[in-house]
C-alpha angles and dihedrals in degrees: 000000000000116000118251116238096191147317137260116263101167148320137111146235095280102043097029131240121302113226126198107217120229094182132060113289092233089067094069132053137197109265095031121135117244134182137203133179125214122172109319095338131090113202123208120199149155129243105242102171144004122210136185117231141178134198088210116034091206092071091048092053097047127062114247095212091100092059127088113270092244092053092043091053091048091054094052109083093010112052091010114043146151128239129192133201117234114199107207111227107166142354136208124214105228093189133230123320116301117260096025129118089240089056092051092049091047093050089050091053091048091050091051091048094245093114124047113204092189154181087239140150118294111253101162140037133244122244126270116277095017108155120248125208138181113268115259128212093270091053092052090048091051089059104034100028138256128273113284146105112326093014109123123190108230097173147320135263116268102244109022100030095230115165118260110208134199120210099225094189090060092038094062093047095065140043108270138177140188112220136176146125122287112291097017095116104261094145092046092050091046090055090050092052092047089050089052092050090053094044094050092037093221098136146359119247131210109194127204111187107198097184 
């Protein structure tokens, strides 16, 4: 079972969910993928910020070096803690409880294409104190696709190094763009995508470089 890194203590769809960390802050990074499950839904999100907090500001303002090691350790993670913001990006409907009639009916609707389990936009919120964990390789594959024909690896996740794939067959069927601030690697990523299109032979490309 994947290790929990914290639990939800607040937030919303617009500002994201606030997570109280239960592991050391240096084990998570901004931009990492995280997952939580609440009821029948699995939420996928990105870490957008980490913040230091304290239940008593006095302990945050004063150094704890003068305290006994046992007391200092008790303060860290309790009185002094770290929170992170999880921006919810997508959710997956995991369906009713296994072994129930409702589950059987739901699986039948999914198989017939009547029901779409996702991934789809987040329209609700998880419950308080739901545990949050780092995304594993299967979670990343659920969102970005599994290895196969037309699936091109454009990069890897920050912490775990799991492959992030682009479905080129779907990519060429819709209007797409690569956006970002100056120096973020737009041209490099564009070259990678063009190389993937040529490698998989899914489309022809006519390039106008306006630099």
